[in-house]
C-alpha positions in Angstrom: 24.5 -37.1 -33.7 23.2 -35.9 -30.3 19.8 -37.5 -29.6 18.7 -34.7 -27.3 15.9 -32.4 -28.5 17.3 -29.1 -29.8 15.6 -25.7 -29.3 14.9 -25.5 -33.1 13.1 -28.8 -33.0 11.1 -27.6 -30.0 10.0 -24.5 -31.9 8.6 -26.6 -34.7 6.7 -28.9 -32.3 5.1 -26.2 -30.2 5.4 -25.1 -26.5 8.2 -26.7 -24.5 6.9 -29.0 -21.9 8.2 -30.2 -18.5 9.0 -33.6 -20.1 11.2 -31.8 -22.6 13.1 -30.1 -19.8 13.5 -33.4 -17.9 14.8 -35.2 -21.0 17.3 -32.4 -21.8 18.6 -32.3 -18.2 18.6 -36.1 -17.8 16.3 -36.0 -14.7 12.7 -37.0 -13.9 9.8 -34.6 -14.4 9.3 -34.7 -10.6 12.7 -33.1 -10.2 11.9 -30.4 -12.7 8.7 -29.7 -10.7 10.7 -29.4 -7.5 13.1 -26.9 -9.1 10.3 -24.8 -10.8 8.2 -24.7 -7.6 10.9 -24.4 -5.0 10.0 -27.8 -3.4 8.5 -29.6 -1.6 11.6 -31.7 -1.9 15.2 -30.3 -2.0 17.3 -30.8 -5.1 21.1 -31.1 -5.1 22.7 -27.9 -6.3 24.4 -29.6 -9.3 21.1 -31.1 -10.4 19.2 -27.9 -10.0 21.9 -26.1 -12.1 21.3 -28.7 -14.9 17.5 -28.2 -14.8 17.9 -24.4 -14.8 20.2 -24.6 -17.7 17.7 -26.8 -19.6 15.0 -24.3 -18.8 17.1 -21.4 -20.2 18.2 -23.2 -23.3 14.8 -24.6 -24.2 12.9 -21.4 -23.2 10.5 -23.3 -21.0 7.7 -21.3 -19.4 5.5 -23.0 -16.7 1.8 -23.1 -17.6 0.3 -21.1 -14.8 -3.3 -21.8 -15.9 -2.7 -25.6 -15.8 -1.0 -25.3 -12.4 -3.9 -23.3 -11.0 -6.4 -25.8 -12.2 -4.4 -28.6 -10.6 -4.0 -26.9 -7.3 -7.4 -25.3 -7.1 -5.6 -21.9 -6.6 -4.4 -19.2 -8.9 -1.6 -18.4 -6.4 -2.4 -14.8 -7.1 -3.6 -12.0 -4.9 -5.3 -8.8 -6.0 -4.6 -5.3 -4.6 -6.7 -2.2 -5.2 -5.4 1.2 -4.0 -6.7 4.7 -4.7 -3.6 5.9 -6.5 -0.3 4.1 -7.1 1.4 7.4 -7.9 0.9 8.4 -4.3 4.3 7.7 -2.7 2.6 6.1 0.3 0.6 3.7 -1.7 3.6 3.0 -3.9 5.6 2.0 -0.8 2.7 0.0 0.6 2.1 -1.9 -2.7 5.8 -2.8 -2.9 5.7 -4.1 0.7 2.5 -6.1 -0.1 4.2 -7.6 -3.2 7.2 -8.7 -1.1 4.9 -10.2 1.6 2.9 -12.0 -1.0 6.0 -13.4 -2.8 7.3 -14.7 0.5 4.3 -16.9 0.7 4.4 -17.9 -3.0 1.8 -15.5 -4.4 1.9 -13.2 -7.3 0.2 -9.8 -7.2 -2.3 -8.1 -9.5 -2.6 -4.3 -8.9 -5.5 -2.0 -9.7 -6.0 1.7 -9.2 -9.4 3.1 -8.2 -8.4 6.8 -8.6 -10.5 7.4 -5.5 -13.6 6.6 -7.6 -16.2 4.2 -6.3 -17.3 2.9 -9.7 -13.7 2.2 -10.7 -13.1 0.5 -7.4 -16.0 -1.8 -8.0 -14.9 -2.5 -11.6 -11.5 -3.5 -10.3 -13.0 -5.9 -7.8 -15.2 -7.5 -10.5 -12.2 -8.0 -12.7 -10.2 -9.6 -9.9 -13.1 -11.9 -9.1 -13.3 -12.9 -12.7 -9.6 -13.8 -12.7 -10.3 -16.1 -9.7 -7.6 -14.6 -7.5 -7.1 -16.2 -4.1 -7.8 -13.0 -2.2 -8.2 -9.3 -2.5 -6.6 -6.5 -0.5 -8.5 -3.3 -0.8 -7.8 0.3 0.3 -11.5 1.4 -0.3 -13.0 4.8 -0.7 -15.7 3.5 1.7 -15.5 2.4 5.3 -17.7 -0.6 4.6 -17.5 -1.4 0.9 -19.8 -3.7 -1.0 -17.9 -6.9 -1.6 -20.8 -9.1 -2.5 -19.1 -10.2 -5.8 -16.1 -11.5 -3.8 -18.3 -13.2 -1.2 -20.3 -14.9 -3.9 -17.1 -16.2 -5.5 -15.9 -17.2 -2.0 -12.8 -15.0 -2.4 -11.6 -13.6 1.0 -10.7 -9.9 1.4 -8.8 -7.6 3.7 -9.5 -3.9 4.1 -6.5 -1.6 4.3 -6.2 1.9 5.7 -9.0 1.2 8.2 -8.8 3.0 11.5 -11.9 1.4 13.0 -13.2 -2.1 13.2 -15.5 -3.0 10.2 -17.6 -5.9 11.5 -17.3 -9.0 9.4 -14.2 -7.9 7.7 -10.5 -8.5 8.2 -8.9 -5.0 8.4 -5.6 -3.3 8.9 -4.8 0.3 9.9 -3.3 2.7 12.3 -4.8 4.9 15.0 -5.1 8.1 12.9 -6.3 10.2 15.8 -3.4 9.2 18.0 -0.9 9.9 15.2 -2.3 13.3 14.5 -2.4 14.2 18.2 1.4 13.5 18.4 2.2 15.7 15.5 0.0 18.6 16.7 1.3 18.4 20.2 4.8 18.6 18.8 3.9 21.8 17.0 2.3 23.2 20.2 5.6 22.3 21.9 7.3 24.7 19.6 5.1 27.5 21.0 2.5 27.6 18.2 -1.0 28.6 19.4 -2.7 28.9 16.0 -2.4 25.7 14.1 -4.3 25.2 10.9 -5.3 21.9 9.3 -5.1 20.9 5.6 -7.6 18.0 5.8 -7.9 15.4 3.0 -11.4 14.5 1.8 -12.9 11.1 1.3 -16.0 9.7 -0.5 -17.5 8.2 2.7 -18.1 11.6 4.3 -17.1 10.2 7.7 -14.9 12.4 10.0 -11.3 11.3 9.5 -9.4 10.4 12.7 -6.6 12.9 11.7 -9.1 15.7 12.1 -10.3 14.3 15.4 -6.7 14.1 16.6 -6.0 17.7 15.6 -9.0 18.9 17.5 -8.2 16.8 20.6 -4.6 18.1 20.8 -5.8 21.7 20.6 -8.5 21.2 23.2 -6.2 19.4 25.6 -3.8 22.4 25.4 -6.6 24.9 25.9 -6.1 26.4 22.4 -8.8 27.4 19.9 -9.1 25.6 16.7 -7.1 27.2 13.9 -8.5 27.5 10.3 -9.3 24.3 8.4 -9.4 23.7 4.7 -10.6 20.5 3.0 -8.9 19.3 -0.1 -7.8 16.1 -1.9 -5.0 13.9 -0.7 -2.8 15.2 -3.5 0.0 17.7 -4.2 -2.5 20.1 -6.0 -4.9 19.6 -3.1 -2.2 20.6 -0.6 -1.2 23.5 -2.8 -4.7 24.9 -2.9 -5.2 24.3 0.8 -2.0 26.2 1.5 -3.1 29.2 -0.6 -6.4 29.3 1.3 -4.9 28.9 4.7 -2.4 31.7 4.0 -5.2 34.0 2.8 -7.2 33.3 5.9 -8.0 36.3 8.1 -6.7 34.2 11.0 -3.6 33.0 9.3 -1.9 30.2 11.3 1.7 30.0 12.2 1.8 26.2 11.8 -0.1 23.8 9.6 -0.7 20.1 10.0 -1.3 18.4 6.6 -3.0 15.0 6.7 -0.7 13.4 4.0 2.8 13.9 2.8 1.5 14.6 -0.7 -0.6 17.5 0.6 2.4 18.8 2.6 4.6 18.9 -0.6 2.0 21.0 -2.3 1.6 23.1 0.8 5.3 23.9 0.9 5.1 25.3 -2.6 2.3 27.6 -1.6 4.2 28.8 1.4 7.4 29.4 -0.6 5.5 31.3 -3.3 4.0 33.5 -0.6 7.6 34.5 0.4 7.5 32.8 3.8 10.2 30.6 5.2 9.7 27.1 6.6 9.9 26.7 9.5 10.9 30.3 10.4 7.6 31.9 9.5 5.4 28.8 9.0 5.9 25.4 10.6 4.6 22.2 8.9 4.0 18.6 9.9 2.4 15.9 7.9 1.2 12.2 8.0 2.3 9.0 6.2 6.1 8.8 6.4 6.8 8.3 2.7 10.3 8.7 1.2 9.1 11.9 -0.4 8.8 13.5 3.1 12.5 12.9 3.8 13.7 14.5 0.5 11.4 17.6 0.4 12.9 20.9 1.4 12.9 21.4 4.2 12.6 17.7 5.1 9.1 17.1 6.6 8.4 16.2 10.2 5.8 13.4 9.6 3.8 10.7 11.3 5.2 7.4 9.9 3.0 4.4 9.3 4.7 0.9 9.7 4.2 -0.1 6.1 6.2 -3.4 6.1 4.5 -4.7 9.2 1.1 -3.7 8.0 1.7 -5.4 4.6 2.8 -8.6 6.1 -0.1 -8.7 8.5 -2.6 -7.9 5.7 -1.3 -10.8 3.5 -1.2 -13.2 6.5 -4.8 -12.3 7.3 -5.8 -12.9 3.7 -4.2 -16.3 3.7 -5.6 -17.1 7.1 -9.1 -16.1 5.9 -8.9 -18.7 3.1 -8.2 -21.3 5.8 -11.4 -20.3 7.8 -9.8 -18.0 10.4 -12.3 -15.5 11.9 -12.0 -11.8 10.8 -10.3 -9.4 13.0 -9.1 -5.8 13.1 -5.5 -4.9 13.6 -4.3 -1.5 14.6 -0.6 -0.5 14.4 1.2 2.3 16.2 2.7 5.3 14.4 6.0 7.0 14.9 6.7 10.7 14.7 9.7 11.3 12.5 11.1 14.7 13.5 12.9 16.7 10.8 13.3 20.4 10.0 9.9 21.5 8.8 8.5 21.8 12.4 11.4 24.0 13.6 13.6 21.3 15.1 17.4 21.5 14.1 
């Protein structure tokens, strides 16, 4: 009779342990640990295969809580974004997850829905879970992170165009990106360019609005009509309807997010106007949705992967005592058909 422990016996005894896996595979518990944790020592392929087979047969699941207690780390990072259904934040969250996994961290995600109270509740929940750090796309320029500071949990602010003293932060130059897009529309001969401007809780003037104004001023053009709405498809749809109903109806519109631009396109099409023939459109973010809209959107693309890697690296660096710093990344204008280019 085989003396090795069978899965049925394990089920009657309770949870499968690392010792059980070691016994089944005929190796030491240290070797099992190396396989489960990916190091620190290398394991011969044949031996690793035996351990993985034992894990599969016995149904072993590592005890994350016990490991966290032993290491003094949950090996988990928290991420709070305004809306994961926004294609840009979905793309960014995926990139953060990949960057975190590359350094051995799992990711816990929370949505604030652009609501300050919900953002704070998410932060409290992450602090209670004793995550190793929090990445936050806040609705405020300088959010209240006292609960994290008290728990000595480092944080990194995302989507930050300006330096927030005392915080690690990541962002792009919104004004420069907007200027590039508006200058491109001006290059197509447009002299009346409207703005579908997203709103934020902080009330601070967004860099994209600044860039729109600067581009028009530098070209000696008057400001076109401006409509403030949410950074959503419905917000863009409403903004499009109002801009088209304006007495001074523009011939081109810069939307401050791809989501707004998608809603804007619907409003333009419903009005019986062609894009870009009768209305040119450019947007901001560079999400996949911009490439597959019709017509495809000319958009200011943010370097999502590079920003995610920098944000996670800054978070890990903060836990090692590195000083906070602000990092700005360049944007790229992705030229497609909505602006009038072939």
